[in-house]
N, C-alpha and C positions, 0 to 999 in steps of 0.2 A: 331395814329388816326388823327394827325394834317393834314394829307393829304386829309381827307374826304371832307372838305368844298372846298378847291381849285379844287379837282377833280369834285365835284358836279357842281361848277360854270363853269368848263371847258366843262362838258357835255351839260349844258343848252346853253352856248354861241356857242359852236361848232355845235350843232344840229340846232340852229336857222340860223347860217351862211350857213350850208349845204342847208337848205331849200331855202335861198336867192340865192345861187349859182345855184341850180336846176332851179329856176324861170328864171334866166338869161342864161340858157343853150342855146348855139347857135343852130338854127334849119335851115336845108336846106329845102327851100320851093320847091314846085313842079316845075320841070324843063322839058322842051320839050325833052331833050336828056341827055345822060350821060355827054357830054361836058359841058352843062349848069350847071348840078349838081356839077361837078368838079370845075367850075369857082366860084360857091358860096362857096365851101369848102375852096378854096384859099383865097377868100375875108374874110371869117370868121376864118381863121387860127389863127390869133393872139388871138381872143376871145376864141377859142377852147383851145389853149394852157393855157391861163390864168385860165379859169373856171375849166378845168380838173386838172391842177396843184394844184389849190387851194383846190379842192375836195379831191385830194390824200393826201395833207398835213393835212386837217381837219379830214380825216378818221383815220390817224395815231394818232392824238390828242385824238379823241373819243375812239379809242381802248385802248390807254394808260390810260385814265381816268376810263374806265370800268375794266381795270386790277386791279385798286384799289378796286372797288366794289367786284370783284371776290375774292380778298384777304380777305375782311371782312367776306365773306361766308365760308372761310376756304379752302385754296389751297391744303391742305394735303388730302382732300376728293376727290374721283374721279369725283363726279358729277360736282362741280364747275369747276374743271380743264378741263373736257370735254367741258364745255360751252366756256371757254376761247379759247380752240383750235378751236372749231367750228367758233367762232366769228372771230378769226385771219385768219382762212382759208377764210371766207367770204370776209374779207378786202383784202386779196391777190387776190382773183378772181375778185373783183371789181376794184382793182388797175390795173390788167392786161387789163381789159375791157376799163378803162379810158385811159390807155397808148395808146391803139389802136385807140380809138375814138378821143382823144384830140391831139395826136401827129403823129401817123403813117398815118392815113387817110389824114389829111391836107398836110403832107409832100409828100405823094404819089400823091395826086391831083396836087400839085404845080410842081412836077417833070415830070408829064405826060401831061402838058398843050400843049406842042409842039409835042406830039407823032403823028406818022402817023396813018391813019385810022385803019389799022389792029392791030397796037399796042394799040390803044385806046380801042378796043374791049377787048383785053386781060387784060388791066388795069381795065376796068369796071368789068370784071369777078372777078379779085382779090379783088376789093373793095367790091363787093357784098359778097364774101366769108368772108372778114374781118367783114362786117356788121353782118353776122350770128354769127361769133365768139363773137363779142361784145354783142349781144343779149343773147347768151347762157351762157357766162361767167358772165354777169350781173345777170341773173336769178339765176344761181347756187350760186353766192355770196350772194344775198338777201335771198335765201332759207337757206343757211348755217347760216346766221345771225339770221334768224327766229328760227332755231333749237336751237341756242345758247340761245335765250331769253326763250324758253320753258324749257331748262335745268336749267337756272338760276332761273326761276319761281319755279321749283320743289325744287331746293336747298334752296331758300328762305322760302318755305313752310315747309321743313323738319328741318330747323334751323332758326326760326324767330328771327334773331339777330338785325335787324334794325327796327326803328320806321316806321310805314307805310308799313310794309312788305306785308300786305294783298293787297295793291294797286300794289306792285311789282309783286305779284303772279297773281292777276286777269288780270292786263294789260299785263303782260308777256305772259299769255296764249292767250289773244286776239291778241296781236301784233305779236305773233309767228304764230298762226294758220291761221289767215285771209290772210296775204300776201302770205304765203306758199301755201295755197289752191288756191288762185287766180292765182299764177304763175304756179302751177303744173296742175291744173284742169280747169282753167278758160280761157285758150288760150290767156293769156295776151301778148300784144306786148308792149315792153318798149319804151316809149317816154318821153320827159321831164315832161309832165302832169301826166302820169301813174307812173313815178318815184316819183314825188311829192306825189302822193296818197299813194304809198307803204311806202315811208319814213315818211309820216305823221302818218301812223299807228304805225310804229316803234317809232316815236318821242313821242307818248303817254307814252310808256314804259320808254324811256330815261328820261322824265321829272319826272316820278314816282320814278325812281332810284335816280335821282339827289336830289329830295326832301327828300328822306329817308337818303341819305348820308349827306346832309347838316344839317338835324336835329340831326344826330348822331355825328356831328363834334366835340362836346365836349368830346366824348368818353364815358361818363357816361350813354348815352342812349343805348349803345350796350349791349345786353344780354351776359352773360358769356357763354363760351363753355360748352357743357354737361360734358366734362372731368373735367373742373374746378369746376363745381357744385358737381360732385361726390367726388372730392378731398377734398372739404370743409366739 
């Protein structure tokens, strides 16, 4: 249980840093043509690499810290285990989207700056296709993480092991349902601002989980498993 407090602090710090990174996400402004947009991508390439590389690293840290939370709920049970799988799947999907957005698109734009007109049209088509891939993979990743939060909320309700578990349940339901409904039924287009809004909803649950884990860091605050109660 000595891992609970470091994991809780990691969740808080990483979530805050992700929000800061999203705020500084490079944005290509409106351009007159595809060549102008590509020129902006080349100019923002270093920032794209830095922001998306940092986001990928922070996502790994966040997933690792939540694995500690999952262990507290009981990894032998299928429900928390399913949440962990759904969350890790979401991280992989988001990681693929960030790889394309932060590294592939800037590199493609840089390599096509001297392309002939007919080649430039083909490159623009490829970049639009990659943009669609980024949108869909990002949406799928966020929905998968939202599903994980709903499963963890159910697991926390079925085994109230942590202090403040009611906040984990309530915010888990809200943080899971609202972003998923917005993405699936609200016609959401992901931009840095809408990403910050979605992550802000998720962050409410992250903070509730971190608070519960930190309070339980001494170990005595964690309720015994039902099997242990029966054995006594």
